[in-house]
C-alpha angles and dihedrals in degrees: 000000000000090000089052089053089052090046091053091052093048089052092047087056088055101265135126127235135210120186113208107199130185091187132016145148130239090251093054093045093051091049095053093046087051089054092056095251124143111236121202126178119236101218098199139072111292117254098011127119088264091056093054093046092048094045090048092051091050088053094044092050091051096041092236120182096205140032113203117202120198118175141090090241098057096099133173093281092054093045090053092049089053094044088052089066090070097249124121114252133217116188118202103207140176098202098284103107104072093176107043122170100183118122089244132023116198115197105168093180126117091237094053110127133164090244089069089068102037089132096054124125112272091243094056117107121206126220103190136176142023091300081080099049111142111230123176123247097263093067091059093084090058098059092101096037119115123208119227113221115209125200091251126031114236104178142049140193120210118190123150101186137283098298104015091207092181095058097232092142092065092048091053095045090051088053096065094187123099110161092277093303128141105238132205115197114202115194121200120241093251095047122107116250108254108244125241094359121122135178113273135173108313092008121097123177123201129176135210094352112196094201115034096167096091090050092052089044091058094040118090093197137013135207109209145151113237120264125092093331087068093064093043090056091051090051093050092045095240121155104244130202102195130192118196134224105197142014094269092056090044094057091047097049090045090056093048089050090051090061094041100250099115137020110231114217095184134237114349095233088058091059113150119185095210091054093049095048092048092051092046092053090047092052095040093054094046115077089176093058093047090047093052095048089048093053094044092049094055089047093054097041117035096171098246100099096111090053090053093049096047089047090053091048090053090052096060112095 
């Protein structure tokens, strides 16, 4: 989704976009096609020499100016193979690649510092921090919007990512208790439909939502699991209780909790229903906490990250 956000911004600046995917899902393919992006399948193992050759050939055939790499396995060797094709390279990174050689490295996380990339190539430029968060086009109209904070939270959003491989959505749906909150569950397009669970009073279930911003706008609090949704909640000023799936997410959410922007609920595999309900009740009853997280979120993510990244790309000769 962050690559889609960048793709939209590139299109808005007059460019064309091709997605080269080694793996995908029907929901993702449909979304990209709906966004007027060409989609091609990379018929080789991801990150190998064949992958670099195949991707470079796609770019050459379409006269692409840039190749954007987004994946934890695209290391310095892969970046070098891609650069040798003569294309400019942007690597979207989460602090894994210590020796990048791309023209641009984008790390939009709150823990992104220059010291993470001390061994980078001299010509590599860094785009670091939440001011570069990539938000999709539909969030732009909310930049001047101001959230109203009531004394008691009334509504909540629950969305656990595009696929929810851990099945947390079903566990939460089965709980049926959310501190007297009306809850909207949003399932990603790649998530399995929870069995034998239907909407009921106070519970709404939506699937594969193309524009989640209005739901976030009407939600006083959100239960999420790291990823791109975290930055969307921060931008929308929605108090977020976030689980994490890996060490990178854990570090990011921990740092956001330290400054008061997010509540870290711990690893998703350690989910405890009682802990979540207690924290939901605490946040729901505290307008001061929700107001603080809303203010901090908007300060961190202003919604203009895509513009900054595209501008940086255009500055590279």
